[in-house]
C-alpha positions as CSV (number, residue, x, y, z in Angstrom):
1,M,83.3,-33.6,-31.9
2,L,86.1,-31.5,-33.5
3,R,89.1,-33.6,-34.4
4,T,92.4,-32.9,-36.2
5,T,93.3,-35.6,-38.7
6,R,96.7,-36.5,-39.8
7,Y,95.9,-34.6,-43.0
8,G,95.2,-31.5,-41.0
9,V,91.5,-31.2,-42.1
10,W,89.3,-29.1,-39.7
11,L,86.0,-30.8,-39.3
12,G,84.6,-27.7,-37.6
13,V,85.0,-25.8,-40.9
14,V,82.9,-28.3,-42.6
15,V,80.2,-28.1,-40.0
16,A,80.2,-24.3,-40.1
17,A,80.0,-24.3,-43.8
18,C,77.1,-26.6,-43.8
19,S,75.1,-24.2,-41.6
20,I,75.3,-21.3,-44.0
21,G,72.0,-20.4,-45.7
22,K,69.8,-22.3,-43.2
23,P,66.9,-20.6,-41.4
24,P,67.8,-18.7,-38.2
25,D,66.9,-21.5,-35.9
26,E,68.9,-24.0,-37.8
27,E,71.7,-21.5,-38.1
28,G,71.6,-21.0,-34.4
29,A,71.8,-24.7,-33.9
30,A,74.6,-25.1,-36.4
31,G,76.4,-22.0,-34.9
32,Q,76.1,-23.5,-31.5
33,A,77.5,-26.7,-32.8
34,G,80.4,-24.9,-34.5
35,D,81.0,-23.0,-31.3
36,T,81.1,-26.1,-29.4
37,A,83.4,-27.7,-32.0
38,M,85.7,-24.8,-32.0
39,A,85.8,-24.6,-28.2
40,T,86.5,-28.3,-28.1
41,A,89.2,-28.1,-30.7
42,S,90.9,-25.2,-29.0
43,N,91.1,-27.2,-25.8
44,Q,92.5,-30.4,-27.4
45,P,96.3,-30.9,-27.8
46,S,97.6,-31.4,-31.3
47,P,99.0,-34.9,-32.3
48,G,102.4,-35.5,-30.8
49,S,102.1,-32.7,-28.3
50,S,102.3,-35.0,-25.3
51,G,106.1,-34.8,-24.9
52,S,107.0,-36.3,-28.3
53,A,109.5,-34.9,-30.7
54,G,106.7,-33.4,-32.8
55,S,105.4,-31.2,-30.1
56,G,106.7,-28.1,-31.7
57,A,104.8,-28.7,-34.9
58,G,101.7,-29.7,-33.0
59,S,101.5,-26.4,-31.2
60,S,100.8,-24.4,-34.4
61,A,97.1,-24.1,-35.7
62,A,96.0,-26.6,-38.3
63,P,95.6,-25.3,-41.9
64,R,91.9,-24.0,-42.5
65,V,90.1,-26.1,-45.1
66,D,87.7,-24.3,-47.4
67,P,84.5,-26.4,-47.5
68,G,84.3,-25.6,-51.2
69,G,87.9,-26.3,-52.3
70,P,91.1,-28.1,-51.6
71,A,92.3,-28.4,-48.0
72,Q,94.1,-25.4,-46.7
73,S,96.0,-24.7,-43.6
74,P,93.6,-24.3,-40.8
75,P,93.1,-20.9,-39.4
76,E,94.2,-20.0,-35.9
77,Q,91.9,-21.3,-33.3
78,G,88.9,-19.0,-32.3
79,D,85.4,-19.0,-30.7
80,C,83.5,-19.6,-34.0
81,V,83.8,-20.0,-37.7
82,D,83.6,-16.8,-39.6
83,G,80.2,-16.3,-41.2
84,A,78.4,-18.7,-38.9
85,T,75.2,-17.3,-37.2
86,R,73.3,-18.2,-34.1
87,P,70.2,-16.9,-32.4
88,C,70.7,-14.7,-29.4
89,G,68.8,-12.5,-27.0
90,P,65.9,-13.8,-24.9
91,A,65.2,-17.5,-24.6
92,S,61.9,-17.3,-26.5
93,A,59.7,-14.8,-28.4
94,V,57.0,-14.3,-25.8
95,G,55.1,-11.1,-25.3
96,A,57.1,-8.1,-26.6
97,C,60.4,-10.2,-26.6
98,R,62.0,-11.1,-29.9
99,R,65.1,-13.2,-30.6
100,G,68.0,-11.7,-32.4
101,K,71.0,-13.1,-34.5
102,S,74.7,-13.0,-33.9
103,T,77.3,-13.6,-36.7
104,C,80.8,-15.0,-36.3
105,Q,83.5,-12.5,-37.4
106,Q,87.2,-13.3,-37.2
107,G,86.5,-16.2,-34.9
108,A,84.3,-14.3,-32.5
109,W,80.6,-13.8,-32.2
110,G,79.4,-10.4,-33.1
111,E,76.8,-8.2,-31.5
112,C,73.2,-9.6,-31.1
113,E,71.1,-7.9,-33.7
114,G,67.3,-7.5,-33.7
115,A,66.8,-8.9,-30.3
116,I,64.1,-7.4,-28.0
117,S,64.8,-8.4,-24.4
118,P,62.3,-8.3,-21.4
119,A,61.6,-4.8,-20.1
120,A,60.4,-3.7,-16.7
121,R,56.8,-4.5,-16.0
122,D,54.3,-1.6,-16.6
123,C,51.1,-2.0,-14.6
124,S,49.4,0.5,-16.9
125,S,50.1,-1.5,-20.1
126,A,48.1,-4.2,-21.7
127,L,51.2,-5.5,-23.4
128,D,53.5,-8.3,-22.0
129,N,56.6,-6.1,-21.6
130,D,58.3,-8.4,-19.1
131,C,57.6,-11.4,-21.4
132,D,56.2,-13.6,-18.7
133,G,53.2,-14.7,-20.9
134,L,50.7,-12.4,-19.2
135,P,49.6,-8.8,-19.9
136,D,51.6,-6.4,-17.6
137,N,48.3,-5.0,-16.2
138,N,47.0,-8.5,-15.1
139,V,45.8,-8.1,-11.6
140,D,47.9,-10.0,-9.1
141,D,49.9,-9.3,-5.9
142,T,52.0,-6.7,-7.7
143,C,49.6,-4.9,-9.9
144,R,46.7,-5.1,-7.4
145,C,44.1,-3.3,-9.6
146,V,43.5,-1.9,-13.1
147,V,45.0,1.6,-13.3
148,D,42.4,4.4,-13.1
149,A,39.6,2.0,-12.3
150,R,37.2,3.1,-9.6
151,E,35.2,1.0,-7.1
152,P,32.8,1.7,-4.2
153,C,34.2,1.5,-0.7
154,G,33.0,2.3,2.8
155,T,29.5,1.0,1.9
156,H,26.6,0.8,4.4
157,P,24.3,-2.0,3.2
158,G,20.6,-1.2,3.7
159,F,21.3,2.5,4.4
160,D,23.1,3.9,1.3
161,G,20.6,5.8,-0.8
162,H,18.5,6.9,2.2
163,G,19.0,10.3,3.8
164,P,22.7,11.5,3.5
165,C,24.1,8.0,3.5
166,V,26.3,7.1,0.5
167,A,29.1,4.8,-0.3
168,G,32.6,6.2,-0.9
169,A,34.8,5.6,-3.9
170,R,38.5,4.8,-4.4
171,S,40.7,4.8,-7.5
172,C,43.5,2.5,-8.6
173,I,46.8,4.4,-8.5
174,L,49.9,3.6,-10.5
175,S,53.2,3.8,-8.7
176,A,55.7,6.4,-10.0
177,D,57.9,3.7,-11.5
178,K,54.9,1.9,-13.0
179,L,56.1,-1.3,-11.4
180,S,53.0,-1.6,-9.2
181,S,49.4,-0.4,-8.7
182,D,47.2,-0.3,-5.7
183,W,43.9,1.1,-4.4
184,G,44.0,4.6,-3.1
185,E,42.3,6.1,-0.1
186,C,38.5,5.7,0.2
187,S,36.7,9.1,0.1
188,G,33.2,10.5,0.1
189,S,31.7,7.8,2.4
190,V,28.8,9.1,4.6
191,A,27.6,6.7,7.4
192,P,24.3,6.8,9.2
193,G,23.9,9.2,12.1
194,P,22.3,8.2,15.4
195,L,19.0,10.0,15.1
196,D,16.9,12.0,12.6
197,S,16.6,15.7,13.3
198,C,13.2,16.9,14.5
199,S,14.1,20.5,13.5
200,V,14.6,19.9,9.7
201,R,11.7,18.6,7.7
202,G,12.5,15.5,5.7
203,D,15.8,14.7,7.6
204,D,16.7,11.1,7.6
205,G,20.0,11.2,9.5
206,D,19.9,7.6,10.5
207,C,19.2,6.6,6.9
208,D,16.4,4.1,7.7
209,G,14.2,5.5,4.9
210,L,11.8,7.1,7.4
211,P,12.3,10.9,7.4
212,N,12.0,12.5,10.9
213,G,11.6,9.0,12.4
214,G,11.0,9.1,16.1
215,C,9.8,12.7,16.0
216,V,6.4,13.6,17.3
217,C,6.4,16.6,15.0
218,V,8.9,18.9,13.1
219,E,9.8,22.2,14.7
220,G,7.5,25.1,13.5
221,D,5.0,22.8,11.7
222,V,1.4,23.8,12.1
223,V,-1.0,20.9,11.9
224,D,-4.8,20.5,12.1
225,C,-6.3,19.5,15.4
226,G,-9.6,19.0,17.0
227,P,-12.4,17.3,15.1
228,P,-11.7,15.0,12.2
229,A,-13.2,17.5,9.7
230,N,-15.2,20.7,9.2
231,V,-18.6,19.1,9.4
232,G,-21.8,20.4,11.0
233,I,-20.8,22.8,13.9
234,C,-17.3,21.2,14.0
235,V,-14.4,23.4,13.0
236,L,-10.7,22.3,12.7
237,G,-8.2,24.1,14.9
238,T,-4.4,24.4,14.6
239,S,-1.5,23.2,16.8
240,T,2.1,24.4,16.4
241,C,5.2,22.1,17.0
242,H,7.8,23.3,19.5
243,N,10.5,21.3,21.1
244,N,9.2,18.1,19.5
245,K,5.8,18.7,21.1
246,L,2.5,19.9,19.7
247,G,1.1,22.9,21.4
248,A,-2.5,23.6,22.5
249,C,-5.2,23.2,19.8
250,V,-6.4,26.7,18.9
251,G,-9.7,27.6,17.3
252,A,-11.3,24.1,17.2
253,V,-15.0,23.6,17.7
254,T,-15.7,20.0,18.6
255,A,-18.8,17.8,18.4
256,Q,-21.5,18.1,21.0
257,P,-24.1,15.6,22.1
258,R,-26.9,15.1,19.7
259,D,-30.0,17.2,20.5
260,C,-33.2,15.8,18.9
261,R,-34.8,19.3,19.2
262,S,-32.2,21.0,17.0
263,H,-32.0,21.5,13.3
264,L,-28.2,21.9,13.6
265,D,-25.7,19.1,13.2
266,N,-24.3,19.3,16.8
267,D,-22.8,15.8,16.8
268,C,-21.0,16.5,13.4
269,D,-22.2,13.3,11.7
270,G,-23.2,15.1,8.6
271,A,-27.0,15.2,9.3
272,P,-29.3,17.6,11.3
273,D,-29.8,16.3,14.8
274,D,-33.6,16.2,14.4
275,D,-33.5,13.9,11.5
276,V,-35.8,11.0,12.3
277,D,-33.9,7.8,12.7
278,A,-33.3,5.0,15.2
279,F,-32.4,7.5,18.0
280,C,-34.6,10.5,17.3
281,T,-37.7,8.4,16.4
282,C,-40.0,11.4,16.0
283,T,-39.9,15.2,15.6
284,V,-40.1,16.8,19.1
285,G,-43.4,18.6,19.8
286,E,-45.3,17.1,16.9
287,T,-48.5,15.0,17.7
288,T,-49.8,12.0,16.0
289,A,-53.1,10.1,16.2
290,C,-53.3,7.0,18.2
291,A,-55.9,4.5,19.4
292,E,-58.0,5.2,16.4
293,H,-61.5,3.7,15.7
294,P,-61.7,3.2,12.0
295,G,-65.1,4.1,10.6
296,L,-66.3,5.4,13.9
297,D,-64.1,8.4,14.9
298,G,-66.0,11.6,14.2
299,N,-69.4,10.0,14.9
300,G,-71.0,10.7,18.3
301,S,-68.4,10.9,20.9
302,C,-65.8,8.7,19.2
303,T,-62.4,10.2,18.6
304,A,-58.8,9.1,18.1
305,G,-56.3,9.8,20.8
306,T,-53.1,11.8,20.3
307,Q,-49.4,11.2,21.2
308,T,-46.8,14.0,21.5
309,C,-43.1,13.5,20.6
310,V,-41.0,14.1,23.7
311,T,-37.2,13.9,24.3
312,A,-35.3,11.6,26.7
313,N,-31.7,10.9,27.7
314,N,-30.7,14.6,27.8
315,N,-32.4,15.3,24.5
316,S,-30.3,12.7,22.7
317,T,-33.3,10.6,21.9
318,S,-36.9,11.2,21.2
319,T,-40.0,9.1,21.4
320,L,-43.8,9.3,21.3
321,G,-45.4,10.0,24.7
322,P,-48.5,8.2,26.0
323,C,-51.7,8.2,24.0
324,T,-54.3,10.5,25.4
325,G,-57.9,11.6,24.6
326,S,-59.0,8.5,22.7
327,V,-62.9,7.9,23.0
328,G,-64.2,4.7,21.6
329,P,-67.8,3.7,20.9
330,A,-70.1,3.0,23.9
331,A,-73.0,0.6,24.1
332,R,-76.0,1.8,22.3
333,D,-78.5,3.4,24.6
334,C,-82.0,3.5,23.2
335,G,-82.9,6.0,25.8
336,S,-80.3,8.5,24.5
337,T,-80.5,10.9,21.7
338,E,-76.8,10.7,21.5
339,D,-74.9,8.5,19.0
340,N,-73.2,6.6,21.7
341,D,-72.3,3.6,19.5
342,C,-70.8,6.0,16.9
343,N,-72.6,4.5,14.0
344,G,-73.7,7.8,12.7
345,T,-77.3,7.5,14.0
346,P,-78.6,8.7,17.4
347,D,-79.2,5.6,19.5
348,A,-82.9,6.2,20.0
349,N,-83.3,6.4,16.3
350,D,-81.6,3.2,15.6
351,S,-83.6,0.4,14.0
352,T,-83.0,-1.8,17.1
353,C,-84.6,0.9,19.3
354,A,-88.4,0.8,18.9
355,C,-88.6,3.8,21.2
356,T,-86.8,5.9,23.6
357,V,-86.5,4.0,26.8
358,G,-88.7,5.8,29.5
359,E,-90.6,7.7,26.8
360,L,-94.4,7.8,27.4
361,L,-96.4,7.4,24.2
362,S,-100.1,7.5,23.6
363,C,-101.9,4.4,22.5
364,N,-105.4,3.2,21.6
365,S,-106.6,6.6,20.7
366,H,-110.2,7.4,19.9
367,P,-111.7,10.0,17.6
368,S,-113.5,11.5,20.5
369,D,-110.5,11.7,22.7
370,G,-110.5,14.9,24.6
371,V,-114.3,15.0,24.7
372,G,-116.1,13.9,27.8
373,N,-114.4,11.1,29.5
374,C,-112.5,9.8,26.4
375,H,-108.8,9.8,26.1
376,A,-106.1,7.6,24.6
377,G,-104.1,5.2,26.7
378,T,-100.3,5.5,27.4
379,Q,-97.4,3.2,26.8
380,V,-94.0,3.5,28.5
381,C,-90.9,2.6,26.3
382,I,-88.9,0.0,28.2
383,A,-85.5,-1.4,27.5
384,G,-85.0,-4.7,25.9
385,S,-82.7,-7.3,27.2
386,S,-79.9,-4.7,26.8
387,A,-79.9,-1.0,26.4
388,G,-79.2,-1.6,22.8
389,S,-82.9,-2.3,22.2
390,S,-86.3,-1.1,23.4
391,T,-89.9,-1.9,23.2
392,L,-93.3,-0.3,24.2
393,G,-94.9,-1.6,27.3
394,P,-98.6,-2.3,27.5
395,C,-101.1,0.4,26.7
396,E,-102.7,1.6,29.9
397,D,-105.4,4.1,31.1
398,E,-107.2,4.4,27.8
399,V,-110.9,5.5,28.1
400,G,-113.1,5.0,25.1
401,P,-116.7,6.2,24.5
402,K,-119.4,4.2,26.3
403,A,-122.9,3.7,25.2
404,A,-124.4,6.2,27.6
405,D,-123.4,8.7,30.0
406,A,-123.6,7.9,33.7
407,C,-125.9,10.1,35.6
408,T,-123.2,11.3,37.9
409,P,-122.8,15.0,37.7
410,G,-120.9,16.0,34.6
411,D,-120.3,12.5,33.2
412,D,-120.0,12.3,29.5
413,A,-119.2,8.7,29.1
414,N,-120.4,8.5,25.5
415,C,-118.0,11.4,24.8
416,N,-120.4,13.4,22.7
417,G,-119.9,16.5,24.6
418,I,-123.3,16.4,26.4
419,P,-122.8,15.5,30.0
420,N,-125.4,13.3,31.6
421,E,-127.2,12.8,28.4
422,G,-130.4,10.9,28.9
423,C,-130.3,11.3,32.6
424,P,-133.4,12.7,34.4
425,A,-133.1,16.3,35.2
426,T,-131.5,17.0,38.4
427,P,-133.7,18.9,40.8
């Protein structure tokens, strides 16, 4: 506290002197102390000023004491001690702000030199111009976005990127005074339409990723129609789209029912209709042997039968008809010159046939047969227990030579050619 002693020494001078040469912060503190001391001293009455006889003398300033020499008369009271310094300007050196220094001259503080005070905030600057400890372009309620930044807006999740649909964009705009920033208007956004066009190929107006969705066809398109492919007699036709409908199929040749008689591919399955398979089981009109008699056919009357391939079910299938003409072996007939048993030998000549049934054969012949009464006998061939065998019956009616002729007219019983030989002459 500044006090005036009875010797007139100003303590404030000493304090101020002690602050000279200190660092700015210390100088500031000292200067502030000196300021305070000077202010206090100037507001304090001098000794004897409270109505005493010495009030006149007390009203004059105390003699200034030079901190480095003998006491002098104090200077007139002022705000500070000449030469004292103190910091000035902003409260702290934050951001772009810098503290300055003020020097006491003639009892008054001089201009603040070197100070940089807070400036207006600039939302486009990365500096801390307003010295609040944050970059001016820090995004908050005042600077709402980074100047010149762009971001999507007006998005259509699940649709953007399909058809015409696309998100918009907006830019961060700085106010004219740079004190604020905010997002501008959204532009360029394209939303899905209600339906795809059926007149423009590839249109995806509803942005669902399916061009011309919901369209039967696209106006003017010409598409194949009719059979699945150009196979056999089948020929693809064409159909033209009009008003989202396909017109009549023109020029198509479609498949027909299979015809087992035809070499064409009428049913368009890639093979001729008359190919033999599970449906057309044979070639129509062709014949094949049936009811054969292996080893016998071709002998005697034996022969295989024949079957002819015929169609059914409106010619869509074919099959072999009934077997006709087959002749198998018959029982051997020893009375027949035919090969009824088809063994390659006429029945009558077969080893089991001794003779031809009913055949009359000579038997018991004599050398003189045919002379006189003599002649051979006869045997009839008779069937055995079956027609498959035969045998000769007994020899009958044979006449052999006798010892002498009978004397009946013309008898030549001894078969020597002389009738009535040895007989008396007949008168």
